[in-house]
N, C-alpha and C positions, 0 to 999 in steps of 0.2 A: 223625299227627305225633310225631316223636319230642319228649319232655319238653327232651332235650339240644339243645345245637345243632348244626347239621350240619356246620357247620366252625367254626373260629378261624384267624383269617391274620393272620400277625405280619409288617409291614415292616420288615427288616433289608438291603436292599440298598444303602442310601446309603453314600457314602464317610466324612462326618463330617469335613468337611478344619478345621473350626473344635478339634477336640480337638489336632490338630498334630502327628499320632503317626504315625509310619513302622513302630512296633514292632506295630502290632493295629488291626483294623477296630473301626469306633464301639462296635459293639454289643457286643463281646468286652474291651471297658474295663467296669469294674465296681467293688462296692464288697460289702462286711459277707460274702465269702466266694462271691460271685454275679457275672456278667456281666451285664452291662446286660438282654440277650436272654433269662439264666435267670433275672433277677426276672419278666421281662413272662411267661414261660412260667410260673414258678410261680403267679402271680395269677391264669393262665388256666387252670390246672389242676381246680379244682375245678368250672368249667363241664361238663368230662366230655362236651367236643364229641366229636361220632362222629371228624374227624379234624383234625389240625393242619396247616397249612399256613405255612411260613418262607418268604417272599421274600427271596433270596440274591442279590447281584450283584457288589459292590466285596471283592475277597479271598474267593469264595464256597466254595473251597474249605476255607480255617482255617474259616469261619464254618458249613458244613456239617457239619466233621470234629466240632467244637464242638455243634452241634444234635443229633447222635447221641450224644455223652456225655449229654448232657441228657433226650433222649427219642428212642430207638431207632425209635417207632412214628412220630415228625413225617417230615414230607414236604417236602423241599426244591421252592421253585418257582425257576428260573435266571429271570433279567433281566437279559442281558446290554447292554441298551442303559439308560440311566436318564432313561426317558420319561416319568415322573410316577406320582402314586400312584393314580391311575386303571389306569393301564396295569398296575401290578404286581399290582392286584388281580385284572384281565382274567387275567394268565398264572398267578395263585394259581388263579383258578374251574378251571382244566384239570387241576387235580388232584380237582375235586369230583365225583362222578356229574351229569350235568346235571338226572339226575329227580329228585334230594335235597331233601326238603322240609325247609323248618323256617328256621332264622337264621344267619347268616352274622354272626361278628363280627370285624371288622376293628380292629386295635391297633399303634400302631409299636411297634418294638423296644427305642427309646430314652426308655421310659414307666417306670423303673424303682419307682417309687412308686406304681403302682396295685396294689389291694388288690380281693382275691377278694370282697369286700363290695361294692364297686361297681361289677363287673364283673356280678357278680349282681344286683344292683339296675336297672341296664342290660335286660338279656336278659328280666326279669321285666314290669319296663314295657312291652318291646318286642311280646313277647306278648300282653297284657292288652289294650294299647291296639290290637291290630291295625294298628300303625302300618306303614307303607313302612317305615321307615327309622326308628331313635330313637340321636338323639347325647345324647352323654355331655359336659356341659359344666359350667365351673365360674364362680362367681363372684369375679373378682380385684379389689385396689386400683387396681392400675395395669392397664391394659388394651393399652397402647401396644403395637403391633405385631400384636396377635392379631386373628382372625376375628371380630366381633361376631354374637352369635345375637339375630336379629330375629324376636320371636313376633308371632303376630295376640290377638285377643282373647280366644280359644278356647286360648290358652296352647301354640297348635301353631306348629310353628315356621313361619315363611314364607320364611325364606331367612339366610344365612350371607356377612355381607361383609366384605372385608377392610378392614382398616385404611386401605390407602391409596384405596381406592374409598369410604368411609365419608362420608355427612351430618355435618353437625356436630349434626344430633340422635341420628344414629348410633354418632357417637365419643365420646357420652354413656352406650353403654350398658356394663355391666362384665359383663356375662353373656358368656363368649366359648367358642369350640368348643376341644376337646383333642385331635383326630382319631380320637376313640375312635367305632367304632359299631356299630349291629347293625341288619343288613337283612333283608327276604324274599329268602331266596335267589334267588328267582326272577326277581323283581323287580330285584334287582342283577344278577343276569347279564345281564338286558334292557339295562339303563340303560348298564351299561360298555360294551356294544357298540356304545353310539351316543354316546359321548363323544367330542369335538372335539378339536383340536391348532389350533386358532384362534385363538390369543392368544399373551403376546408371551414365551412359552418355547417355546412347539409342543410341550408336553404337555398329555398328559388326567389333569385333573385328579378326585380322588375328590371332594371339593364340590359339581362339577359335578351328580353325582345325586341331591343334593336338591333342586337347580335345577330338575330334569327333574321329578322326583316333586311336588312342587308345582305347575308347570306343569300336569300331567296331574291336579292335584285331589286327588292323595293324600296321606294324611296324615304327617308328620313330625313326633315326638315329642322331647322331650328330657328327659334325667333329668340333674340338678345333682350334684357331686361335690365333696368339699371340695379347694382347689387343690393342697393337699402330698399330693394322691392322683394328680393328673393330670401335673405338672409336667414336662417334657421335659428332657434331657439334651443339649444342644450345645458344651460347651467344658469345660473343666477345671476351671474356675469353679462352673458349675452341676452337674457329678460331685461335687463338694466340698459343695456345699449339698443337694444330693439324699442323700449318707452322712449329714450331719449329720441330714435329718429322719429319714431309715430308722432310725439306730441310736436317737434318741431315740422314735420311734415302739417299738423291740423293747425297749428299755429300762422303757417304761410298762408293758407287756405282763407283763414278767417281774415288776415291782413290785405289778401287783394279782394276781399270782399267787403273790406270798410271796415275793419276794425282796428283800433290803434290799440298796441302790446307795446308797453313803455318797454318792458325787459323781459324778452322770451326767453331767456336763459333762467327769470325764477318766475315765471307762469307755466301753470300745468292744466291742460284741458281735456278732460273726457270727450271719449267719440262722440255721447249722444249730447251734448250739450249743444242749445242753440246759442247763437247771440248774434244780434242784430246790427244793421250798418250803424255806424258811428259810437258804439260802445268802445269807449276806454276800459283797457285793464292794467291798473299797474303795478309795480313789483310784487312779488309773494303771494300771488293770487292762483288758487287752486278751486276749477269749476269740475264737479262730480254729478255722474251719474244723468238726470233728467232735466237739469237746470237750464233756464230760460232768461236769458238778458235782453230786456228791451230797449228801441233806438236811443239814446242817447246817454245810458248809463254809465256811474264810472263806478267801478267796482275796485278798491283797494287802497291799501297797500295792506297788505297782511292778511287778507280775507281766502276765508274755506266754504262754499258754497255747497251743499251734497240735496238735489231735487227741490231746487229751490226757486222759484219764480222771480223776477224783478221786473219791477213796471219802467216804462220810459223816464228817463231824466233824473232816477234816483241816483242816490249817492251811498255807498255802503263802506265802511272802512273797518278796517282792523274788528273782524266780526267772524265769529261762526255761526252760519245757519244750518240747521237741515230742517226737511220738507217744510218749508216755510213760504210765508207769500209777502212780496215787500211792494207794495203800491207806485205809482206812477209819484214822481217828487218827493216821495218819502225820501227821509235821511236817517241810516242806521249805523250805529257805532259815534265812538272808538269804542274797544273792550265791550261787545256786546255779543248776548249770545239768544238766537232764535232756537228753540226747540220744536219737535214736533208740533204742527198746528198752529203755529203763530202765525198771526194773520196782519200785515203793518199796513194801512188803507193807504190811499193817496194822500201826499202830503204830512203826514203824519211824523211823528220825530222818536227814536228808540235811541238814547242816549246811551253815554259812558256807565258800563259794568252795571248795564239793565240785563238780566235774564227772562224771556220771556217764551210762556209755554201752556199749548193748547188755548191762545186766548186772542180775543181778537181787537186792533188798537183802531178809532175811529179816527174819520179824514178830520187832519187838521189838528188829531189829539199830539200830545208829550207827553212822553216816560222820559227825563233827562239824564236819570242817574242813582245809579246807586239803589235799582229797587229791583223787586222782584212779583211778575204778574203771572199768575198761574189762574188755569180755570176759571177765564174772568172774559165779560164783554165790556169792554170801553165803546160810549159813543162818542162822538162829534164834538171838536174843539174843548176836549177836558185836558185841565192839566192835573198830572199826578207828581206832588211834592216829593223831593228825596228820600229818600230810606222807607219809603213805602214799601210793606209785603199785603200778598194777600194769601191770608192764610186760609189755603184749601184742604192740606188733609188732617183728619181730626183722628189719625191712626191707622183708619178702620174705610172708611169711604173719603174719595176727592168728592167735593162738593164745588159746586159755581155760583161766583159772584157778578152781579150787574154796574154798572157803574153808567150813569145816564150821560146827556150832552152839556156841553159847558157848566160842567163840574172841575169845583177846588178841592182837591185834596189835599189837605196841609203834611208837610214834611212827617215823618216818622211816622205814618199813621197804618195800624195794623187792621188789614179789613178781615176781619172773620166768616169765613164763607159758611151758610148763604146767607148771602144780605143785598138788598139791592138799595143803591144812594142813586136819587132821582135827580131829574133836569136841575142844573142851575144851583144844584144846591154844595153846602160848603165843609169842608171836616177841619175843626180845631188840630193843629198840631199837637202831634204827641197823643192822639187819642186811639184807644182801643175799639173799634166798631163792631158793635154784635148784632145790633138790631137795624131795620133798616130807616137809613134818612130820607123824610119825606122831600120832595121838589121843591126850591129854595130853601130850604133847613139848613140851619148852621148845625152839625153832630160835633157833640163836646163829650167825649167819654173819659176822662182823663182827674186826678187827685187835684182840689185848690193848693196854688204855690202858698207855703209860708216861709216870711224870713224870719230868721230869730237873729236879733239886732245883737252885734259884739261877739258873735261865737268863735270867731278867727281870734280875736286880741285875749279871750278865755282860754282856748282851747288848743290853741297852737302859738301860746308865747314864746314870743324871742325867732319865730322862723322869717324867712322873707316874706310869706304872706301878712303875717302882723303887721310889718314894720313897712308895709306897701299899705295895708290898709291905714295905719295910724296917719304915714304921713299924706294921707288923700282927705282924712279930715282935717278942715281949718282946726286953729285952737281952739275957740271958742265951742263949735259945735263937741268939739273933744271933753271940755271943761263942761258943758251942761250935759254931756252923757254918761260922764264918769262913773256917778251915782247911779244913776241908773244900771249900768252894765254890771255893778258889784251887785244892784240889788235883784240884777236877774239870775245872778248865778246858780241860785238854790231854786229857783223854777226851771231853769236848764236844764239842770240836773237832774232833778225830777221828770222831766219831759226825755230826756236824753235814756235815763234809765227804763223809763215808760214803753219807750220803741223798741228798745233793744229787748225789752221780758217780752213785746208783740212778736218780734222776730222769732224767737224762740219758739 
């Protein structure tokens, strides 16, 4: 007999009407980067069953497509009519060779808190005890609505009694069934073929298999697991509760592995996130998808990272990053936005109100504030002045610009792609760069400044600005320039009129 189960059967055919969802079937809801079905399959994977069979029904095409994304070796079994859990298992066994020996594990598809530890303990006890079936149970404070597990003097299970059918003594039992089972394959196959539909719902119930085994004198065992590992999800409230439980469990595991979580109540981490020892997560941090954070990095506060890699000793504050890379010793934020394809190299800095998209910022380079870097390659030790915009889109095509090493881009520069700014070059503040700037050159692309003397006194006479200007001029300067101001008036009027004409 194989040391691994012959099969794991996941019951995922239900509609889940209490989720009140038109967008997706119940088992495709989820949290922490996984669907409910994904969580269950992840818990069962370490069992290394010879085959995994998932019973699908409601919106089966969507569930099947997702199943193949999770495990392309899994087998869907279609339950066209929802005729009970026993019926579902009977259909699933069509995908298991009739002569297969060993254990069949049955789990519901809406139990995302199941752990591989609980399932392994179930299978281990089942094999060791030689039982026909072994139940995974939990002891709960309020068992209302649950099936009670009635045991005999030898601790074997005698029956599972539904709440509505329980006697007063049985209602006092706090050990409840969780719909998770381990069965001897041959005995299960025989028993489900004999299930009756003689009940109020006209369905084949899997718990009736337990009654069949007990009636035949076969041993039924049970393994108790913590209730926070066996709780199911039937509505959005239970979904949120499960997420909180799962998140707490994840954070505790990370903290025991050396991660500092300052405020677990406001920190959320997906199942696929990897955190190295000595990472610090500050309050209001959310890490999603395949995010990876290296040793010594500090993330937060108010950070959301999705599918992002952060290097050792980096600092990320009040930032949103999606599919980005942040190098070792780099600093990002506050209030930065790294869009897909953003790559911030080692020791680089992306500062306040900076957006980076599909661009690389070279080692030691800085984009300190109020800038947009789109479709650009920036070399090492370059400084991008405040309010710089890489103008990458002409309305039809997005084009790329290149900035070399040790470049100084002046504040309020527009870099109109595609251009290249060579190593060691400068651009003058306020320039609109539309042509390449050679290495070591100064790129200047702006109109020459012209000061019109006395304009405020002439055009804004009597205003606070005119008064301030008058006081700023000493008496001698004011006397000397008075005639000049009067003489310039006519010329100024002509100049302003000409500028206005040009604006038209």
